[in-house]
Each structure stands twice: as C-alpha cells, then as structure tokens.
C-alpha positions in Angstrom: 136.9 56.7 52.6 133.3 57.8 53.1 133.2 56.4 56.7 136.5 58.3 57.5 135.1 61.6 56.1 131.8 61.2 58.0 133.8 60.5 61.2 136.1 63.4 60.6 133.2 65.7 60.0 131.4 64.6 63.2 134.8 65.1 65.1 135.1 68.6 63.8 131.5 69.3 64.7 132.2 68.2 68.3 135.3 70.3 68.7 133.3 73.4 67.4 130.5 72.7 69.8 132.8 72.6 72.8 135.5 75.0 71.7 134.7 78.2 69.6 130.9 77.7 69.5 130.3 78.5 73.1 132.4 81.7 72.8 129.9 83.0 70.1 126.8 81.9 71.9 128.0 83.8 75.0 127.6 87.0 73.2 123.8 86.5 72.9 122.8 88.8 75.7 119.1 88.0 75.0 119.6 84.6 76.6 119.6 86.3 80.1 115.8 87.1 79.5 115.0 83.3 79.4 117.5 81.7 81.7 115.7 78.3 81.9 115.7 77.9 78.1 119.3 79.2 77.9 120.5 76.5 80.4 118.8 73.9 78.1 120.6 75.4 75.1 124.0 75.1 76.8 123.4 71.6 77.8 122.1 70.7 74.4 125.4 72.0 72.8 127.4 69.6 75.1 125.0 66.7 74.6 125.3 67.3 70.8 129.1 67.3 71.0 129.0 63.9 72.9 126.7 62.4 70.2 129.1 63.7 67.6 132.2 62.1 69.2 130.4 58.7 69.9 128.9 58.8 66.5 132.2 59.4 64.9 133.7 56.5 66.7 130.8 54.3 65.8 130.9 55.2 62.1 134.6 54.4 61.8 134.9 51.4 63.9 131.7 49.4 63.3 132.6 48.5 59.7 136.2 47.4 60.9 134.6 45.2 63.7 132.2 43.7 61.1 135.0 43.0 58.7 138.5 43.1 60.4 140.1 42.5 57.0 139.3 46.0 56.0 142.0 47.4 58.3 144.8 45.8 56.3 143.6 47.7 53.2 143.4 51.2 54.6 145.7 53.8 53.0 148.2 55.3 55.7 146.5 58.6 55.9 143.1 57.0 56.4 144.6 54.5 58.9 146.0 57.4 60.9 142.8 59.3 60.9 141.0 56.1 62.0 143.3 55.6 64.9 143.1 59.2 66.1 139.3 59.3 66.0 139.1 56.0 67.8 141.5 57.2 70.5 139.6 60.4 70.9 136.3 58.8 71.2 137.5 56.2 73.7 139.1 59.0 75.7 135.8 61.1 75.8 133.7 58.0 76.7 136.1 57.0 79.5 136.2 60.6 80.9 132.4 60.8 80.7 131.9 57.6 82.7 134.5 58.6 85.3 133.2 62.1 85.7 129.6 61.0 86.0 130.7 58.8 88.9 133.2 61.2 90.5 131.3 64.5 90.3 128.2 63.0 91.9 130.2 61.2 94.7 132.5 64.1 95.5 129.9 66.7 95.5 127.4 64.7 97.6 130.3 63.9 100.1 131.3 67.6 100.5 127.6 68.6 101.0 127.1 65.9 103.5 130.2 66.9 105.5 129.3 70.5 105.4 125.7 69.8 106.4 126.9 68.0 109.5 129.2 71.0 110.3 126.3 73.4 109.9 124.0 71.4 112.1 126.7 71.4 114.8 127.6 75.1 114.5 124.5 76.8 113.5 121.2 77.2 115.3 117.9 76.2 113.8 115.4 79.0 113.0 111.9 78.0 112.7 110.4 81.4 112.8 110.6 81.6 109.0 109.0 79.6 106.3 112.2 78.2 104.9 112.8 74.5 105.8 116.2 73.4 107.2 117.2 77.1 107.9 120.4 77.4 110.0 121.9 80.6 111.4 125.7 80.8 111.7 127.5 83.1 114.2 129.4 84.8 111.4 129.9 88.6 111.1 130.2 88.6 107.3 126.8 88.8 105.5 126.5 85.5 103.5 123.8 83.0 102.5 124.0 79.7 100.6 122.1 76.5 100.5 123.2 72.8 100.6 120.6 70.9 98.5 120.0 67.2 99.1 117.6 64.5 98.2 116.3 64.1 101.8 117.8 66.9 103.8 118.6 70.3 102.5 119.9 73.2 104.4 119.6 77.0 103.8 122.4 78.8 105.7 122.2 82.4 106.8 124.8 84.3 108.7 124.2 86.5 111.8 125.9 89.3 109.7 123.4 89.0 106.9 120.6 89.5 109.5 122.4 92.5 111.0 123.2 94.1 107.6 120.1 93.4 105.6 116.5 94.8 106.0 113.6 92.4 106.5 112.6 92.5 102.9 116.2 91.9 101.8 116.5 88.8 104.0 113.2 87.6 102.6 114.6 88.0 99.1 117.8 86.1 99.9 115.9 83.3 101.6 113.5 83.0 98.7 116.5 82.9 96.3 118.1 80.0 98.3 114.8 78.2 98.6 114.2 78.4 94.9 117.5 76.5 94.4 116.4 73.8 96.7 112.9 73.5 95.2 114.1 73.3 91.7 117.1 71.0 92.5 119.5 73.3 90.6 122.3 71.3 92.1 121.4 68.2 90.0 121.3 70.5 86.9 124.7 71.8 87.6 126.2 68.5 88.8 125.0 66.7 85.7 126.1 69.3 83.3 129.5 69.5 85.0 130.0 65.8 84.5 129.1 66.1 80.8 131.3 69.0 80.3 134.4 67.4 81.9 134.0 64.5 79.5 136.0 66.6 77.0 139.8 67.2 77.5 140.7 70.6 78.7 142.8 71.3 75.6 139.7 71.2 73.3 136.9 72.5 75.5 135.8 76.0 76.5 134.8 76.6 80.2 132.2 79.1 79.0 129.2 76.7 79.0 129.9 75.7 82.6 130.3 79.3 83.7 127.2 80.5 81.9 125.2 77.7 83.2 126.1 78.6 86.8 125.2 82.2 86.1 121.8 81.3 84.5 120.8 79.1 87.5 121.5 82.1 89.8 119.3 84.2 87.5 116.5 81.6 87.8 116.7 81.9 91.6 116.9 85.7 91.3 113.6 85.6 89.3 111.9 83.5 92.0 113.0 86.1 94.6 111.9 89.1 92.5 108.4 87.6 92.1 108.2 87.4 96.0 109.7 90.8 97.0 110.3 92.8 93.8 113.8 93.6 92.3 115.0 96.3 94.6 115.4 94.3 97.9 117.1 91.5 96.1 119.5 94.0 94.2 120.4 95.6 97.4 121.0 92.2 99.2 123.2 91.2 96.2 125.4 94.3 96.5 125.7 93.8 100.3 126.7 90.2 99.9 128.9 90.5 96.9 132.1 88.4 97.2 130.9 86.8 100.4 132.5 83.3 101.0 130.6 80.0 100.5 131.6 76.3 100.4 132.6 74.9 97.0 129.6 72.5 96.8 127.0 75.1 97.9 124.8 77.5 95.8 125.4 81.0 97.1 123.4 84.1 96.5 126.5 86.3 96.1 128.5 83.9 94.0 128.1 84.8 90.3 128.6 88.1 88.5 126.8 90.4 90.9 127.0 93.5 88.6 125.4 91.7 85.6 122.7 90.3 87.8 121.9 93.7 89.5 121.8 95.3 86.1 119.4 92.7 84.9 117.1 93.3 88.0 117.1 97.0 87.1 115.8 96.4 83.6 112.1 96.1 82.9 110.6 92.6 82.4 109.9 91.7 78.8 106.3 91.4 77.9 105.1 87.8 78.7 104.3 87.1 75.0 107.7 88.2 73.9 109.5 86.1 76.6 107.4 83.0 75.6 108.3 83.5 72.0 112.0 83.9 72.8 112.0 80.9 75.0 110.4 78.8 72.2 112.9 79.9 69.8 115.8 79.0 72.2 114.2 75.6 72.9 113.9 75.0 69.2 117.5 75.9 68.6 118.5 73.5 71.5 116.5 70.7 69.8 118.1 71.5 66.5 121.6 71.2 68.0 120.9 67.7 69.4 119.3 66.7 66.1 122.2 67.9 64.0 124.7 65.1 64.8 121.9 62.5 64.7 120.8 63.6 61.3 124.3 63.5 60.0 124.6 59.9 61.3 121.5 58.9 59.5 122.5 60.6 56.2 126.0 59.0 56.2 
C-alpha cells in the first residue's frame, strides 16, 4: 500500500506541475526582469513533472517485477490504481520519445526547406555585419531568422528597410542575430518536445507560450544593449503582427504590447537583477529536487 501511496502522490505532483501550477507561476510579473532564469524555471517544472511520472511508474512496478506474485494479492482498489499509474507512465514515456524524435525532425526539415526558398528568392546583403542576411522583395515590414547548426539565415523584407529607420533596422537585426548566436531554437525545440510528452487533457499550454515570450525578451535585451530601448520599441510596433514561417523566430511574433511596455520601464539595478536571478535559479533547482527527494524518502 505504501508503494501505491507514493506513486499516487508523485502522479498528483506531476499533474499539478503541468496543469494548475503554471497558471499560478504565470502571474509572477517579476520573471520578465530575468528572462533567462525564468526560462530555466519553466523548463524545470516540466522536467520535475517528467521525473514524477517516471518515478511513480518505477515505485509501483519495480516491486511487482521483482516479485510477480504480489500482483495476485493486491486489493481491487490498489490494483486499479496500479494499472492506471502504469498506463499513464507508459503513455508519457512513449509520447516523450516520439516527440523528441518528431519535433526535431519536423522543425529541422521545415527550416531547411524555407532556407532553400529564401536563398532562391532573396538577395544576399553583405553590407551589414549580420551573417547569412537575405533581403526579400516583400512590401510588408517583417524580419525573422532560421537558425541552423551550420547555415543560419536572418531574413529582412524590403518593406522593413522602407518603413524603419537605420537605428530601428540595426535593432531588429541585432534581435535576430541574438537568436542565432544563443541557439534559442534548440531551447524551444527541446522544451516543446518535453512539453508534448504530457497528454493535452492534463497539461497547460502556459509553459510553452511563456518560454516563447521569454526567449523573445532575451533577444530584445541584446538589441537594447546595442541601440537602446526606443529604436527597438518603435520597430516592434511597426512590425506587430507581421507574418513569419512556423519554424522561424520572428521579432514581431510574441505579445508586442507587453514587450514594448517592458522596454519602456527602467532596468532594475544590476545587484537586484542578480539576486532575483539567483532566487529563480534556486527555485528551479528545488522543483527538480522535489520529486527526487520524494523518491528517496519513499
């Protein structure tokens, strides 16, 4: 019975971490001040949920594998809970393996196809310091990047060059170059695969959406350090709602109003930002340690 209780507790913890828990954390506006630490926190919650699910399955099935005769002596309620937890664990593990393979393969294929199209339709621009820059003959102001292990592309439309000032174009290019340098695509692709491991009926989409937004804020910070907040804020407003490929990272893609408001606010003092980041990193470590500690105690 103790094993069943431990497994049920870990299962409940997993559901909280992927369901109502993220809705609560999403209210923490201070996370926007430390986007890198905040991304780690969101990922830690999903990793902790996966550990909880796999741990629940291990706690309840390992004793039965070691001694199959125990299964015949389980009370009906305990047997039903055991079966449900085992099915849920196998479902999550199967979905995790499948999503790790599928997300990486599908995203890479889409970016590769679009990179080929951009090379055919766009013109190279070597007058700027951004490597792999292509200019598309598109009237709408838009900008996005197609990160890759060997060949990355930063795409800018002719409309963006027409509508934006020189400083604003510099801010946009620095934003996209920051995505490429930091390989934010790997962060998001991996997190998307982990997130999809849980069935839709029990997971919240909040961690995925917030991680996308926080990655854009990281690139915003890189651009702000280069040009200041005002050129980037103007560029964000001018490019709000601009189209971009599904597999790309686009400057105008995520919650423009919130990002512009954030740019308008004064930067927190460096000491305060470091302290806040340290607290968030510690909370992320505690989240991952929670199910591991529970496993050790049980």
